[in-house]
C-alpha positions as CSV (number, residue, x, y, z in Angstrom):
1,M,122.2,129.1,93.2
2,H,120.2,127.1,94.9
3,L,121.2,127.7,98.7
4,L,121.2,131.8,97.6
5,I,117.7,131.1,97.0
6,K,117.1,129.0,101.0
7,V,118.8,131.9,102.3
8,A,116.5,135.1,100.6
9,N,113.2,133.0,101.1
10,F,114.9,132.4,105.1
11,L,115.5,136.4,105.3
12,D,111.7,137.4,104.0
13,K,110.2,134.9,106.4
14,A,112.1,135.9,109.4
15,L,113.1,139.7,108.8
16,P,109.5,141.1,109.3
17,R,109.0,139.2,112.1
18,V,112.0,140.4,113.6
19,S,111.3,144.2,112.3
20,F,107.9,144.2,113.2
21,R,108.6,143.5,117.4
22,V,111.2,145.9,117.2
23,T,109.5,148.8,116.1
24,N,107.2,148.0,118.6
25,L,109.3,148.2,120.8
26,G,110.0,152.0,119.3
27,V,106.3,152.3,119.2
28,I,106.0,151.9,123.0
29,V,109.0,154.3,123.2
30,L,107.3,156.9,120.8
31,M,103.9,156.6,123.1
32,A,106.4,157.4,126.2
33,M,107.9,160.4,124.1
34,V,104.3,161.6,124.1
35,L,103.0,160.8,127.5
36,L,105.6,163.3,128.0
37,I,105.7,166.2,126.0
38,V,101.6,166.2,126.9
39,S,102.1,166.2,130.5
40,D,105.1,168.8,130.0
41,V,103.1,171.2,128.1
42,V,100.3,170.8,130.3
43,L,102.2,171.4,134.2
44,R,103.9,174.1,131.9
45,R,101.0,175.6,130.9
46,F,98.3,174.9,134.0
47,F,100.5,175.1,136.6
48,N,104.0,177.1,135.4
49,S,106.2,174.0,136.6
50,P,107.4,172.4,133.6
51,L,109.8,169.7,133.4
52,S,113.5,170.2,133.8
53,F,114.5,167.4,132.0
54,T,111.9,166.5,128.7
55,L,114.3,167.8,126.2
56,E,117.3,165.3,126.9
57,V,115.1,162.5,127.2
58,V,112.8,163.5,124.1
59,E,116.3,163.5,122.2
60,V,117.4,160.1,123.5
61,M,113.8,158.6,122.7
62,L,114.3,159.8,119.3
63,A,116.8,157.7,118.1
64,V,115.3,154.5,119.7
65,V,112.4,155.7,117.6
66,V,113.9,156.3,114.3
67,F,116.5,153.8,114.0
68,F,113.7,151.2,115.2
69,A,111.5,152.0,112.6
70,V,113.8,152.2,109.6
71,A,114.3,148.4,109.2
72,Y,110.7,147.2,109.5
73,T,109.7,150.6,106.9
74,A,112.0,148.3,104.4
75,T,110.5,145.7,104.9
76,Q,106.9,147.0,104.3
77,R,108.6,149.1,101.3
78,S,107.1,152.3,102.4
79,H,109.9,155.0,102.3
80,V,110.2,157.7,100.3
81,S,111.0,156.0,96.1
82,I,111.4,158.8,93.8
83,D,111.1,157.4,90.2
84,V,110.2,159.7,87.8
85,L,113.1,159.4,85.8
86,V,114.1,154.9,86.2
87,S,110.4,154.5,85.9
88,R,110.8,155.7,82.3
89,F,114.0,152.9,81.2
90,P,113.6,149.1,80.3
91,L,112.6,146.3,82.6
92,R,116.4,145.1,83.0
93,A,117.4,149.0,83.4
94,Q,115.6,148.9,86.6
95,K,116.5,145.7,88.2
96,I,120.6,146.8,87.7
97,I,119.4,150.3,88.5
98,D,118.0,148.9,92.3
99,V,120.9,146.2,92.4
100,V,123.2,149.0,92.1
101,I,121.6,151.3,95.0
102,H,120.7,148.5,97.2
103,I,124.6,147.5,97.1
104,I,125.0,151.2,98.0
105,S,122.7,151.1,100.3
106,I,123.6,148.0,102.2
107,G,127.6,150.0,102.1
108,L,125.9,152.5,103.6
109,F,123.9,151.6,106.4
110,S,126.7,149.0,107.8
111,F,129.3,151.6,107.9
112,V,126.8,153.7,109.6
113,G,126.3,150.5,112.1
114,W,130.1,150.2,112.5
115,R,130.6,154.2,113.4
116,S,127.8,153.6,115.6
117,I,129.8,150.7,117.4
118,A,133.3,153.2,117.4
119,Y,131.6,155.9,118.9
120,G,129.3,153.9,121.5
121,M,133.2,152.5,122.7
122,H,134.2,156.3,122.5
123,L,131.2,157.6,124.3
124,W,131.5,154.3,127.0
125,E,135.2,155.2,127.9
126,I,134.6,159.2,127.7
127,G,131.4,158.1,130.0
128,L,129.5,161.1,128.4
129,S,125.7,162.0,129.7
130,T,122.7,164.4,130.2
131,G,122.8,167.2,131.6
132,V,119.5,167.2,134.6
133,L,119.4,163.3,134.9
134,G,122.9,161.8,133.6
135,I,121.6,159.5,130.9
136,P,125.0,157.6,129.2
137,H,124.4,158.4,125.8
138,Y,126.7,155.4,124.4
139,P,123.6,153.1,124.8
140,F,122.0,155.2,121.5
141,A,124.7,155.1,119.9
142,F,124.1,151.2,120.1
143,V,120.6,151.7,119.6
144,V,121.6,153.3,116.1
145,A,124.0,151.1,115.4
146,F,121.3,147.8,116.0
147,G,118.7,149.9,113.6
148,S,121.4,150.2,110.7
149,F,122.3,147.4,111.0
150,L,119.3,145.0,110.5
151,L,118.3,148.1,107.5
152,A,121.0,146.2,106.6
153,V,120.3,143.3,106.5
154,V,116.3,143.9,105.1
155,L,118.5,145.5,102.8
156,L,120.5,142.5,101.6
157,A,117.6,140.2,101.4
158,R,115.6,142.4,99.2
159,F,119.1,142.3,97.0
160,L,119.5,138.7,96.9
161,N,116.0,139.0,95.5
162,L,116.5,141.6,92.9
163,I,119.8,139.3,91.8
164,I,117.6,136.2,91.5
165,E,115.4,137.7,89.7
166,V,118.2,139.2,87.3
167,V,119.8,136.3,87.1
168,S,116.7,133.8,86.4
169,K,115.4,135.9,83.2
């Protein structure tokens, strides 16, 4: 039990910092994406000369923005949660439901990460890239895998804290 508490404390301290730094990279990509879209709209509207590559660049940037932000959102507990029914249960039942939900979520995002790595390797082998600029797709599958695994670790840390809380009562 003591080792479990040490691991949970370490993860509680390290994960918010790591996920915050990763999210900052996602914010930089988001700002670049906004600038690209604004410049495309201005060029299209005033000069009748849109950028031909905007759609495909924004498409790959979205993967970075979303999957670099999802772990930080979980560390800050800023995700959407609907607990209309569960909030009426006794506190111990709520904790048990939280534990079960975290187990399912850890499994789901670990699976997404694993399959994204497999998909990225497949994309690498076949050499799939975007049509206009020829940007390879495989790095963005690895971004999805990284973000999914980071979220799974964040959920694992919260799961450990829930287990400690349930066992200690």
